[in-house]
C-alpha positions as CSV (number, residue, x, y, z in Angstrom):
1,X,154.3,121.3,152.1
2,X,151.8,121.8,148.8
3,X,148.5,120.6,149.1
4,X,146.6,120.4,145.8
5,X,142.6,120.4,146.1
6,X,140.3,119.3,143.4
7,X,138.7,116.1,141.3
8,X,141.2,113.8,139.1
9,X,139.1,113.8,136.8
10,X,139.3,117.1,136.4
11,X,141.4,118.3,133.1
12,X,142.9,121.4,134.4
13,X,143.8,120.0,138.0
14,X,145.5,117.3,135.7
15,X,147.3,120.1,134.5
16,X,148.7,121.2,137.3
17,X,149.5,117.7,138.5
18,X,151.5,117.0,135.9
19,X,153.1,120.1,135.9
20,X,154.3,119.8,139.7
21,X,155.5,116.3,138.8
22,X,157.5,117.4,135.6
23,X,158.9,120.0,137.6
24,X,160.2,117.8,140.6
25,X,157.5,119.5,143.1
26,X,156.1,117.2,145.7
27,X,152.7,117.7,146.9
28,X,149.2,115.8,148.5
29,X,146.6,116.0,146.7
30,X,143.4,115.8,148.0
31,X,140.1,114.9,146.2
32,X,137.0,116.7,147.5
33,X,135.0,114.6,145.7
34,X,135.8,111.4,147.3
35,X,137.1,112.9,150.5
36,X,134.8,115.8,151.0
37,X,136.3,119.6,152.4
38,X,135.0,121.0,155.3
39,X,133.9,124.3,156.3
40,X,137.2,125.8,157.7
41,X,139.3,125.0,154.6
42,X,136.1,126.6,152.9
43,X,136.3,129.9,155.5
44,X,139.9,130.7,154.7
45,X,140.1,130.2,150.8
46,X,136.7,132.3,150.7
47,X,138.6,134.9,153.1
48,X,141.9,134.8,150.8
49,X,140.1,134.2,147.5
50,X,136.4,135.6,147.8
51,X,133.6,133.2,147.8
52,X,132.4,134.5,144.6
53,X,135.7,133.3,143.2
54,X,136.1,129.9,144.9
55,X,132.6,128.8,143.9
56,X,132.2,127.8,140.3
57,X,129.3,129.6,138.8
58,X,129.9,128.5,135.8
59,X,130.5,125.0,135.8
60,X,128.2,122.0,135.5
61,X,127.5,121.5,139.1
62,X,126.1,125.0,139.1
63,X,124.0,124.5,135.8
64,X,122.3,121.4,137.2
65,X,121.5,122.7,140.9
66,X,117.8,123.4,141.2
67,X,117.1,127.1,141.2
68,X,115.9,127.3,145.0
69,X,119.4,125.8,145.7
70,X,120.8,129.0,143.6
71,X,118.7,131.2,145.1
72,X,119.9,130.7,148.5
73,X,123.8,131.2,147.5
74,X,123.3,134.7,148.6
75,X,127.1,135.6,150.8
76,X,129.9,133.4,152.1
77,X,128.3,131.4,154.1
78,X,125.2,130.8,151.9
79,X,128.3,129.7,149.4
80,X,130.4,127.5,152.0
81,X,127.1,125.6,152.7
82,X,126.4,125.0,149.0
83,X,130.3,124.1,148.0
84,X,130.1,121.5,151.5
85,X,127.0,120.3,149.6
86,X,128.2,120.0,146.0
87,X,132.5,119.7,146.4
88,X,132.3,119.6,142.5
89,X,131.2,123.4,142.8
90,X,134.3,124.5,143.6
91,X,136.9,126.2,141.6
92,X,139.8,124.0,140.8
93,X,142.3,123.4,141.8
94,X,143.1,125.3,145.3
95,X,146.8,124.9,146.2
96,X,147.6,125.6,149.2
97,X,151.5,126.4,149.8
98,X,153.5,127.8,152.7
99,X,153.1,131.7,151.3
100,X,149.5,131.3,150.3
101,X,147.1,130.0,148.0
102,X,146.7,129.6,144.3
103,X,143.3,128.8,142.3
104,X,143.2,127.1,138.9
105,X,146.6,126.7,136.6
106,X,148.7,129.4,135.1
107,X,152.3,128.1,134.1
108,X,153.7,131.7,134.9
109,X,152.5,131.8,138.5
110,X,153.0,128.4,139.2
111,X,156.7,128.8,137.7
112,X,156.8,132.1,140.2
113,X,155.4,130.7,143.0
114,X,157.3,126.9,143.0
115,X,161.1,127.5,140.9
116,X,163.7,129.9,141.8
């Protein structure tokens, strides 16, 4: 089963969801703004993708964070702590599927992974 993680009002998440629906690919949507995200998922994503790839340091939530909070993000553990505290700081979407993880929306990559 495919699980798409993100927030519902994100335009990139909406593109990914629309692509999956239009290609009749079933998935589960996990809105981590509403439902949160656990440390185990973040550890797995950071292990596979790298914490600097999972943490969105170009996004609004990072820009809004205090300099004191940002200065504490130095490694995977501190990045995970920040992302648990501020789930909107996670890059999106992140898709878990039987063959691994995908971050973001790239139609060619989705075709390669999900279409025969």
